[in-house]
N, C-alpha and C positions, 0 to 999 in steps of 0.2 A: 408305117408299121406293116411289116410283112405278115400276111395271113396264110396259114397252111391251106393246101388244096382240099383236104378232107378234114372236117371237124366232127367231134362227137359231143352229143348233148343227151341228157336224160329225156325221156318222153315228157314234153312240156305240159304245163297246166294253164288252161284258160278259165279264169275264175268268174267269167260273166258271159253266159250264152243263153239264148232262147231257142230251145230245140223244137218248140211248137207242138209237141205231143203231150197230152191229148188236145183235140179241138181244132187244129189247123193243118190237116194232112196235106192240103194243097201247097202250103208254104214250106213244110219240112216235117220230118219225123225223127225220132231218136236214132234210128239206124242210118238214115241218109246223112244227117248232119254230124253224127259221130264219125262216120266214114270220111267225111270231108275234113274233120279235125285231124284224124289220123294221117290223112294224106299231107297235111301241113305240119306234121311232127308233133301234134298235141295228143297226148294219150289220156288226159284227165280233164273233164269239163264240169263246170258247176252251173246247173240249169236254174233259171229263174221261175218264179211261181205264177206269172201271168199267162196261164193257159186256160182252157175251158174243159172242166171246171177249174177255177183258180186253186192253187195249192195252199188252201187255208184250213184244211181239216186233216186229221190223221188218216182218214180213209183215202182222200185224194193223194196224200203223200205216199201211202202204201201202194196205191195203184201205179204211181210212177216208178216206184222201186221194182215192182213186179214186171213192168214193161222193160225196164233196163236190164233185168236179170236174163231176159230172153235173148239179148244181144251178146253173142259170144265174145269174151275178152274185153267188153266195154267197161270203162271206169267212169260212171256218170254219178255225180253227187247232186244234191238238190237243196235249194233254198226254200224255206217255208215262208209264206207271206202272211202278214198281219194287217188287216183292215179294220177289225172290230175287236173289242175287249175279249169276247168269247173265243176268239182264235187263239188266245194265249193258253187257254185250257187244252186246246187241241195240240198245241206245241208241247206241252208237258207230257202228253200221252206218247209223243214221238221220243222225247228224251228218256222216258221210262221203258222204252222198247229197244233192246240192244240192237236188233236187226235193223230197225229203222234209223236209229241214232247213228249207225255206222255210215249211212248215206246222207246224213244231215251236215251241210257245210256252214249253215248260218241262217239268219233271218233277214228277209228283205222288207224294207219299208219305203214308201213313196211319200215325199212331202208335198207332191202335187200329182195329178193324174198324168199318166203316160199311156202307152199301149196297154189295154186291159182295164183301165180306170180303177186302179187299186190304191188311190190316194187315201191317206188316213188323217183324221183330225188330231188336234193338239193333245186331247185327253188320251187317245189311243197311243199316240207316239210316246208320250211320257210313261205310260204304263208298260209299253213294250221295252223301252230302254231300262226301266226298273227291273222287269222280269229277266231280260237277257243279261243284265249285270249280275243278278243272283244266280243264274244258270251258267254263267261264263260262256255265253254264246256270242259270236260276232254278228253285229248288225251291218248289213250292206245297205246304204241309204242312197236313194235317188233324190238328189238335193236340188229342187227347184221350188220356189215359193209360190203358192197358189194365188195369193192376193196380188203380188207383183205381176205375175203372168196375166192374170185377168185384166188388170188395169192397162198393161202394155198392149194387150190385144184390142181393148176398147179404143185406145188412142190411135193405133194403126188403122183400124177399120173405120174410124170416123174421119180420117183424112180425106178431103175432097178428091185427091188424086189416087185414092186406094184402088189397087188393081188386084183382084183375086187370083189372077194368073201369074203374079210375080211371087215365085216361091221363096225368093230371098227375104221376103217380109217375115217368114217363119223365125228368122234369127232376131228380128226386132220384137216379135211377140213373146219371146222367151229370152229376155235380156240377161246380160252378165249379172246385174244386180239381183236377179232372182236366185241364181246359184249362190251368190255370196251370202244372202240372207238365210237361205235354208242350211247352208254349211255352218254358219254361225249358230243357228238354233240347234243343229245336230250335235255340234261340239259341246254346247252348253249342257245338253242332256247327257252326253257321254261323261262329262266331267262331274255332273251331279250324282250320277249313279255308278261311276267307275265301270262303265260299259265299254267293251271293245267295239269301236266304230270304224267302219271302212266306207270311205266316200267313193261311190261308183262314178265312173266316166267323168272325172273332173275336167273342166273345159276353160276355166278362167284364171287369170293371174291373181285376182283378188281372192278367189276361193283357195288358191294354192297358198297364198300368204297366210290365210287363216289356219291352214293345216300346219304350216311351218311354225307359227306362233304356238299352236296347241301342242306340238311335239316338244317345243322348248319348255313348256309347262308340264311335261310328262303326262299329258292326257293320252289315253289309249286310242290314238287315231292313226289310221293308215289311209292310203288312197290309191286309185288306179286311173290310168288314162287309156283311151281307146285309139286305135290306129287312125280312124277317120279324123280325129281331132289333131293328131300329130302330123298327118300328111295332106290334109285338105283344109281349105278356108272358105269364107263366103264367096270368094271368086269362083269356086267350083260350081256354084248354082247355075251359072251360065252354060257350062258344059254338060252338067248332069240333070238339071231340073229337079224333079221330085225324087230322083234316085240318089240325091244327096241330102234328103230330108231325114234328120235324126233328132232325138231328144237326149240330152240338151243339144241345141243346134250347132251348126258350124259357126266358128268365130273368125275374127280378123287375124291377119298375119302376126300382129303383135301378141295376141293371146297364144297363138301357135308357138311362137318363139319362147314365151314364158313356160309353156309346158315342157319343152325340151330342156330348158334350164332346170326345171323341177326334177327331171330325170338325172341330169348331171350332178345336182347337189344332194340327191338322195331323198328329197321330199316326196317324190312319187315312188311308191313301193312296188307297183305292179303295172304291167301292160296287159289288158284284157280286151278281147275283140268286141264285146257287146254284140255278138253275132245275133242279128234279128231279121231273118229273111221274110220278105213279102213277095207275092207273085208280081210278074211284070204287068199284068192287067190291073192289079190294085194300084200300083205306082203310077200307071197311066190314066188315073181317074180324071173326070171332066173338070173338077175344080182342084187345082194343084194344092191349095192350102189344106184341103181335106184329105190329101193322100196320107196313108199310114207312114209313121216314122220308123226308121230302122234300115240297116243294111247288113248283108252277110259279111262275115269276116274271119272265120276260124282258119280256113285253108290258106289265106294270104298273109296272116299275121307274121309268121316267122320269116318268109322270104322278103317281106318289106323291111323288117328289122335287119336282116342279114345284108341287104343291099346297102343300108346306111353304114353298117359295121365294116363293109368292104370299101367304103369311101365314095359311094355313089348315091345319087338321089333319084328315087324311082318315079316321082311325079313328072309327067311328060311336058308340062308347061315350061316356058322359058323363064327360069329363075335367074336372078342376078346373084350368082353364087360365088362365094369365096371358099377355098378349101379350109376345112377344119385344121387347126394348128398341128395335130398329130397325124395328119394324113399325107400320104404321097399322092400325086395326081392319079386319078382313076384311068385305067387303060381304055375304058369305054363308058358311054353314058355320061350324064351330067355330074359335075362335082357336087358333093354334098354341101349344103349351106353351112356356114361357120357355126350357126346356132345348134345344129343337129350333131351331137357327139354321142357315139355309141360303140361299144366293143362287145365281142362275144360273151365276155364275162358278165357284162351288164344284162344281156339277154337271159343268161342263166339265173341271175339274181331276180330279175323282174318277172320272169315267166316260169320259174320253178321254185327257187329257194324261198322267196318271200310269200307267194300265195300258199305254198305248202305249210309254212309256219302260221300265217294269219288265220287260215281256215282249218288248221289242225287236220290235214289230210293224211299225214303219216305215210307219205310216198317215199320210196327208196329212189336214190339217183340212178339206180339200175333198173331195167336194162337200158343200154345206150342206143341212140339212133345216130346214124352216120349221114352227114350232109356233104354233098360235093359242091364246093364253091366255084368250081370251074364252069359250072353249067349256068348260063344265062338263058332266061326264057321270058316270053311275053304272056302276061295274064289274059286269059280269054274265058269269059263266063261259061260258055258252053262246054269247056274242057274241064271245069272244076266239078266237084262232086255234090255241090248244093242242089237240092231239089228245085229251088227257084230259078236256076239257070242263068243268073246274072251276077255281076259284081260292079261296084263303083270304081274299081281299079282296072277296068277294061283297057287293054292296050299298054299298060305300064310294063316296063322292062325291069325285071328283078333278077337277083342272084341267089343260087342255092336250090338244089333239088335233093330230096331224100335218096340215099343210095340203097337200092334193093339188094337183098342177099345174093341174087344171081349176078350182081355186078361186082361183087367183092373178089 
C-alpha cells in the first residue's frame, strides 16, 4: 500500500500520562513533559493523580488546574484519584464546579499499589463504581490483583536461587493471572452499576479476552495498550535492565502478539503512552527489584506507530519477520512482523477519535499537524524533550517527523 510523503492528523490525545507535578520536579514537570508531547504530535494529555500530594481532594485538583493554566496553549486534563470513601465527596465538589469539571477527564482507581501506593480496598472500589455510574464519569482502572501479586512475590523470593539483581523476576512477581483477576473484578463492578470502565495499559491475552466478552454483553468497557507492551517483551530486560521495569510488567512475545491482534479486531480502543519518567539515578538503584517502575513515552508514541504503518519494525533486535499481508517490502529497516498490522487511519482512531469520545474531551479534529514520512531518524534520549533525559527506545530507527511551518 502506497503512503503519501506528507500526512495530516489532528493534534493527538494521550489519555494516560504522569507529568510528575507537583512533587517530583527532578523527574518532570507539566511544562517540560507537555513540550515533549507536543514535539511528538500530541496536543492533549490526561494526567494521572499519583503526585505529591495525590490528586484526591478538590483543593489538590484545583492546584493542578492553576498550574496548567500558566502554560500557554497547553491542553492538560486531569484524572481524580480515589483511595478512600471520603474522596468521593471531594469528587462531587469538582463535578459541581464548572471550571474544574472542564479539566476532569475521569476517575483513576488502582486495584493494587503501583507508583504512589494508591491502591483501594474492595469497599472503596465498589462505592467508587457506584458513584461514577451515577455521575456518568469514566473510571480508568489499573488492574492488578493485590493478593495474587503478593503471593507471586512470596514464591519468587523464597526460591533458593532467587537473585535480587535479576530484574526479569519483576514479571514473575506480577503475573498475567493478576491482571486477569482484577479485570474480571472491574468488569463485574462496571456491569453491576452501569459504570463506564476503561482498562488502563492492558498487557495480557486473557485480560483482552475478558474485555472482548464484556463488549459482546454490552458492558460499558473500553481499554488501552501502551507502546512498551506493543514493542518490547521480557527479552528486553537483558538489554535495558531496570530501564524496562514497568507496571504491569513486560510480557512474553505471545502476549505481545495478542495485543496487536486486539488492535486489529477493534477490542483495543486506545494507544496511550503511560508516560512515567524517573531519573537515571533512580533507575540505577543498588537493588534492581526496588527500582521505580515506569518509562517515558509521549514523544516517541507517534513515530513508533508511524514506522509500523509504513511497513517497518522499529525494534533493533533481530526478529524473524514476515511481511504483513497488505505491505510491500520496506525500502529500509526491518520488515514489520506479520502480527503487527496498522494503518494511519488506525492511529487516528486509537489516538484521537476513541479517547476523545471515551473521556468526553470535546476536541475538534482541527487544527491539523503535518508529518513528513520521508524523514527517518534515530531516537536518542538526550535529543528528546523529557526532563529525565532517557528513553527505553534508545537507538531505534523510526519514521516520521513533524513538519514545521517554516518547512512548508
